[in-house]
Every structure is written in structure tokens, then in C-alpha cells.
C-alpha positions in Angstrom: -15.7 -13.8 14.5 -12.8 -15.3 12.6 -11.0 -14.2 9.4 -9.7 -16.4 6.7 -6.5 -15.4 4.8 -5.7 -17.2 1.5 -2.2 -16.7 0.2 -1.7 -16.8 -3.6 2.0 -16.9 -4.2 2.1 -16.4 -8.0 3.4 -13.3 -9.8 3.9 -12.4 -13.5 7.2 -10.8 -12.5 9.1 -10.0 -9.3 9.2 -6.4 -8.2 12.8 -5.3 -7.4 11.8 -4.1 -3.9 9.8 -7.2 -2.9 11.1 -10.0 -0.6 7.7 -11.8 -0.2 7.7 -15.4 -1.3 6.4 -15.7 -4.8 6.9 -17.9 -7.9 6.2 -17.4 -11.6 2.7 -18.1 -12.8 2.3 -21.6 -14.3 -1.2 -22.7 -15.3 -1.0 -26.3 -14.1 0.7 -25.4 -10.8 -1.9 -22.7 -10.2 -4.8 -25.1 -10.6 -3.1 -27.7 -8.3 -2.6 -24.9 -5.7 -6.3 -23.9 -5.9 -7.3 -27.5 -5.4 -5.1 -27.6 -2.3 -6.6 -24.4 -0.9 -10.1 -26.0 -1.3 -8.9 -29.2 0.3 -7.5 -27.3 3.3 -10.6 -25.1 3.7 -12.7 -28.3 4.0 -10.2 -29.8 6.5 -10.3 -26.8 8.8 -14.0 -26.5 8.7 -14.4 -29.1 11.5 -12.1 -27.1 13.8 -13.9 -23.8 13.4 -17.4 -23.2 14.6 -17.3 -19.4 15.0 -18.8 -17.2 12.2 -16.3 -16.0 9.5 -16.7 -12.3 8.8 -13.7 -11.6 6.6 -11.9 -13.4 3.8 -8.8 -12.0 2.2 -7.0 -13.1 -0.9 -3.4 -11.8 -0.7 -0.1 -12.5 -2.5 1.7 -12.5 -4.7 -0.8 -11.5 -7.3 -4.2 -13.1 -6.6 -5.6 -11.4 -9.7 -3.6 -13.8 -11.9 -6.1 -16.4 -11.0 -9.3 -16.7 -13.0 -12.6 -15.5 -11.7 -13.7 -19.1 -11.8 -10.9 -20.2 -9.6 -11.7 -17.4 -7.1 -15.3 -18.4 -7.2 -14.5 -22.1 -6.5 -12.6 -21.1 -3.3 -15.4 -18.8 -2.2 -18.0 -21.4 -2.8 -16.1 -23.8 -0.5 -16.0 -21.1 2.2 -19.8 -20.6 1.9 -20.5 -24.3 2.0 -18.2 -25.3 4.9 -18.1 -22.2 7.1 -20.7 -20.0 8.8 -20.2 -16.7 6.9 -21.6 -13.6 8.6 -21.9 -10.6 6.2 -18.2 -11.1 5.2 -15.8 -8.5 3.9 -14.2 -10.3 1.0 -11.0 -8.7 -0.3 -8.8 -9.5 -3.3 -5.5 -7.8 -4.1 -5.2 -6.8 -7.7 -2.6 -5.1 -9.9 -3.6 -2.7 -12.7 -3.4 -4.2 -16.2 -5.0 -3.7 -19.5 -8.5 -4.9 -20.5 -9.7 -5.8 -17.0 -13.3 -4.7 -17.2 -14.8 -8.1 -17.8 -12.6 -9.7 -15.2 -13.6 -7.1 -12.6 -17.3 -7.7 -13.4 -16.7 -11.5 -13.0 -14.9 -11.0 -9.7 -17.9 -9.0 -8.4 -20.3 -11.7 -9.4 -18.0 -14.3 -7.8 -18.6 -12.6 -4.4 -15.5 -10.3 -4.0 -16.8 -7.1 -2.4 -13.6 -5.2 -1.7 -10.5 -4.6 -3.9 -7.0 -3.7 -2.8 -5.3 -2.2 -5.8 -1.5 -2.1 -6.1 -1.4 1.5 -7.4 2.0 2.4 -5.6 2.2 5.8 -7.3 0.6 8.2 -9.7 3.9 9.1 -11.3 5.0 7.2 -14.4 8.7 7.8 -13.6 8.3 6.4 -10.0 6.3 3.4 -11.3 9.1 2.7 -13.7 11.6 3.0 -10.9 9.6 0.4 -8.9 9.6 -2.0 -11.8 5.8 -1.8 -12.2 4.4 -2.6 -15.6 1.3 -0.3 -15.4 1.0 3.4 -15.9 -0.8 6.3 -14.2 -3.4 6.1 -16.9 -4.0 2.4 -16.2 -4.1 3.1 -12.4 -7.0 5.5 -13.0 -8.7 3.2 -15.5 -8.8 0.2 -13.2 -10.3 2.3 -10.3 -13.1 3.6 -12.5 -13.6 0.2 -14.1 -14.0 -1.3 -10.6 -16.7 1.2 -9.7 -18.5 0.4 -13.0 -18.3 -3.3 -12.1 -20.2 -2.6 -8.9 -17.4 -2.2 -6.3 -18.1 0.3 -3.6 -15.1 -0.5 -1.3 -11.8 0.1 -3.0 -8.4 0.4 -1.4 -5.2 1.7 -3.0 -1.6 0.9 -2.0 1.0 3.6 -2.1 4.8 3.4 -1.5 6.3 6.4 0.2 9.9 7.7 0.6 11.1 6.5 -2.8 14.4 7.7 -4.2 14.0 11.2 -5.5 10.3 11.4 -4.3 10.2 15.1 -3.7 7.4 16.9 -1.8 6.0 18.1 -5.1 6.1 14.7 -6.7 4.3 13.1 -3.8 1.9 16.0 -3.7 0.9 15.3 -7.3 0.3 11.6 -6.5 -1.8 12.4 -3.4 -3.8 15.0 -5.3 -4.7 12.5 -8.0 -5.4 9.8 -5.4 -7.9 11.8 -3.3 -10.0 12.6 -6.3 -10.5 8.9 -7.1 -13.6 7.1 -6.0 -11.8 5.1 -3.3 -12.6 4.4 0.4 -9.2 3.2 1.8 -5.4 3.8 1.4 -2.5 1.7 2.6 0.6 3.8 2.5 3.9 2.0 3.2 7.4 3.4 3.6 9.9 1.8 1.2 11.9 -0.8 2.9 15.2 -2.0 1.4 15.2 -5.8 2.1 18.3 -7.9 1.8 18.9 -10.0 -1.3 16.4 -7.9 -3.4 17.5 -6.1 -6.6 17.0 -2.8 -4.8 19.4 -3.8 -2.0 22.1 -4.6 -4.7 21.6 -1.5 -6.8 24.0 1.4 -5.9 21.9 3.9 -7.9 18.9 3.2 -5.6 20.9 3.1 -2.4 22.7 6.4 -3.1 19.4 8.3 -3.7 17.4 7.0 -0.7 15.9 9.9 1.4 17.4 10.6 4.8 15.3 10.1 8.0 14.1 13.7 8.1 12.8 13.5 4.5 11.2 10.1 5.2 9.3 11.7 8.1 8.3 14.7 6.0 6.8 12.5 3.3 5.0 10.4 5.8 3.5 13.4 7.7 2.7 15.0 4.3 0.7 11.9 3.4 -1.2 11.8 6.7 -2.1 15.5 6.5 -3.2 15.4 2.9 -5.4 12.2 3.3 -7.0 13.4 6.5 -7.8 16.8 4.8 -9.7 14.8 2.2 -11.7 12.8 4.8 -9.5 9.7 4.6 -8.5 9.2 8.2 -5.6 7.3 9.7 -6.6 4.4 11.9 -3.3 2.4 11.9 0.3 3.2 11.2 0.0 2.6 7.4 -3.8 2.5 7.0 -6.3 5.3 6.2 -10.0 5.1 5.5 -13.2 7.0 5.0 -15.4 6.5 8.1 -16.8 3.0 8.2 -14.4 1.6 5.6 -11.6 0.5 7.8 -10.3 -2.9 6.7 -12.1 -5.4 9.0 -9.7 -8.1 8.1 -6.5 -6.2 8.8 -7.9 -4.9 12.1 -7.9 -8.5 13.3 -4.1 -8.5 13.2 -3.9 -5.4 15.5 -6.6 -6.6 17.9 -5.4 -10.2 18.4 -8.6 -11.5 16.9 -8.5 -15.1 15.4 -7.7 -15.6 11.8 -6.8 -18.7 9.8 -4.2 -18.6 7.0 -4.3 -21.0 4.1 -1.4 -21.5 1.7 2.4 -21.2 1.5 3.8 -18.6 3.8 0.4 -17.9 5.3 0.3 -17.1 9.1 -2.5 -17.9 11.5 -3.5 -16.9 15.1 -6.1 -19.3 16.5 -7.0 -19.8 20.1 -3.8 -18.1 21.3 -1.6 -20.1 19.0 0.4 -18.6 16.2 1.6 -20.8 13.3 2.7 -20.5 9.7 3.0 -22.7 6.6 6.4 -23.3 4.9 7.2 -21.7 1.5 7.0 -25.0 -0.4 4.4 -25.0 -3.1 4.9 -28.7 -4.2 4.5 -29.8 -0.6 1.4 -27.7 -0.1 -0.2 -29.1 -3.3 0.6 -32.7 -2.4 -0.3 -32.9 1.2 -3.8 -33.8 2.4 -3.6 -30.9 4.9 -1.0 -28.1 5.1 1.7 -28.7 7.7 1.6 -26.1 10.6 4.8 -24.8 12.0 4.1 -23.4 15.5 5.5 -20.0 16.4 4.0 -19.6 19.8 1.5 -21.5 22.1 0.9 -18.3 24.1 0.1 -15.6 21.6 -1.6 -12.4 22.5 0.0 -12.0 25.9 -0.1 -8.5 27.5 3.1 -7.3 25.9 2.0 -8.4 22.4 -1.4 -6.8 22.9 0.3 -3.5 23.8 2.6 -3.7 20.8 -0.2 -4.4 18.4 -2.8 -2.0 19.8 -0.3 0.9 19.7 -0.1 0.5 15.9 -3.7 1.8 15.9 -5.0 5.3 16.6 -7.3 3.9 19.3 -4.3 3.0 21.4 -4.5 1.3 24.8 -6.0 2.1 28.2 -3.2 3.5 30.5 -3.8 0.7 33.0 -2.3 -1.8 30.5 1.1 -0.2 31.2 3.2 -0.7 34.3 3.5 2.4 36.6 7.0 2.9 35.3 5.9 2.8 31.7 3.0 5.2 32.4 5.6 7.8 33.6 7.4 7.3 30.3 4.2 7.7 28.4 3.5 11.0 30.2 6.9 12.3 29.0 6.2 11.1 25.5 2.8 12.9 25.6 4.5 16.1 26.6 6.8 15.8 23.6 3.8 15.1 21.3 4.8 11.5 20.4 1.7 10.3 22.3 -1.7 11.7 23.1 -4.8 11.0 25.2 -7.8 10.0 23.0 -11.3 11.2 23.7 -11.9 7.7 25.3 -9.0 8.2 27.7 -6.6 5.9 25.9 -2.9 6.4 25.2 -2.2 6.5 21.5 0.7 7.4 19.3 0.6 10.6 17.2 1.7 10.6 13.5 5.0 11.9 14.8 5.1 9.0 17.3 4.3 6.4 14.6 7.5 7.4 12.8 9.5 5.9 15.8 6.9 3.4 17.0 9.3 0.5 17.3 11.5 2.5 19.8 8.5 3.8 21.7 6.8 0.4 22.0 10.0 -1.2 23.2 10.4 1.5 25.8 6.9 1.0 27.1 7.0 -2.8 27.2 10.3 -2.8 29.0 
């Protein structure tokens, strides 16, 4: 099974914490971009014979596109690929008067939404430069349900400046009472050359490492108490609603990326597409820039699998690394799963980069 990722690089405005590639929305450019996506989908169809079981529209802000444009790209996928009961996700930001749009997306074939909620605190939404409110957050979730969506994910950002235990608790309490199936909870990262990185007021109020850990563990505990279980460092779901597309990234499954900045992993080769919209729109086929011809080697499989709660069989590690893992288990950074795998605990996820480097070395 293969996944298809379609990157939509347009935004109404740039969030001050974001360093992803994006450009302002322009109607003519957007249509040229959609045409290029369709052209590339057709071009790759001859290279891919395996069934496609996930399609993911990410960004940027894919919901800036019309439902007709989304439908045109999905129609191409249906005509040129062997779709197998696909999970079809679209990222969307809350905005006013989206009821008709959501209904049209559902009719176009989108069956999973990933909503950029980020917080259920108006003050924290303002801090993040978001243009929506808590009221609009709740409204879009319920409008999505009314439109027919049964698989709804919400994004949250944790460890924000001045995000107290109480403030996060209020967000989580509202969240768990929404009709959602999945949560992606990310720690705020201060990226170079973003407005946040150049704002002394933000930098001075960032939480320390202990507070960051507290907010993360608070989120894990609250979501799991509500039946939304962690299955990856930043991902939580009700049973059966884990993101099939995102799991491909952590299991070294094949996926094809279309669009500027999109990454792919196909037949053990990793490649990406340059952040150049005009070039992408003009070329007959997107230009692949190879990262690795030997993707998914044993070290990479360990690194990726340890991001998930399933972990890895101990025999994937060297004998020396297994001894280190035993010590990490004693200190409650790792655990043995019911299947006998070694997996990180929530406490271990907080320092996962260091642990993974230790075990791979």
C-alpha cells in the first residue's frame, strides 16, 4: 500500500512561529498549481502499481482551495491510481461561514479533517497570531460533524509562553468534550528567522525544560483518561482512528509527495521537491532532488519506530545497545510492551532524540 501526499503551499497569512514554506494566496497561481499537481499525478501513475490507501492534503493551508479544485485532484487520483478504501485527509483552519464548504469537501471525497485548532484559549490564539477564536474552533468541529465527517483530528501547540497548568487544563477539558477522534499535540519550537525567534517578549517568557515536560505529560495523561491514546510522540487517537497516512512515515512504508517542498520515500529512495512554485507550475514533471538511495536502513527503522508506542523488537538492537535499553527501562524511560517490544514511555519521549542516538550508536 502506498500513500500520496499533496502539498498546498498557500496561506492567507504567515503565523509568527511557522518556518514551513508558504506563499500568499493568489487565485491565478493557485489554479496553475492545481493543474501542475494533476499533471504530476498522471505522470507518476505509470510508476506506481501498488494500491493507494491514503491521500493527504497538507500545507500551507489546503482549505484555501475551492472544493472544486480539491475534487479535480481527487478525481485524477481515482482515475489514474488503484485506490483501496483510502483515508483522505485535508488540513483546514477554522474560519467563519464554512458550513457549505465543509459539505462540499465531504461530497468531493474528503473523509478525514485535520483542523488547526492550536488552543482553546483566546489569549493564546492571539499570541500565536491565529485569526480564529475559541468559539470558531468549536463551531467548525460541530459543522464538520453535521457535514458528515466522522474522523476529525485537532492540532494543539503545547509549552507556549505563559501556558500555565490551569490554562492548558482548560484547553484540554474543552477538547476532550468535542466530537473528535484524533489529536496532534506539538511542542512549540522556536525556529530561526521567524518573528517568534526575533521577539524578545516571546523568548523571555518561554517555559523551562521542566515546565515543558510537565505540560507534555499533563496532555498525555488527560487525553488518555478520555480514551484518546498516544500512539506516536505527538499523536493520540481513539482506538481505530490512528492516522494511517502518518503511520507510513514511522514504519518506512512507501509514499509519494507531490508539490513544492513535498518529500517522498519510494522503493528505498528518499527525495524532495524544491520550494519553487513557478518552476513546479511550468515543468512537465516535478524535479526530484535525491536525499538517499538507501532509505530505511536498520538505523533509520529503529529511529522511526521508536517514535511510536509499539517500539521495536529487542533483537533490532546490538547487544551493547540492549544493555543500555535495560538501564533505560529501569529508569522508566523505556518499557517492555505486551508484545515484548522495547518502547519509550511518555517520560522517554521527552528526551527521545538523546535516547535514540544512544541506542543507534
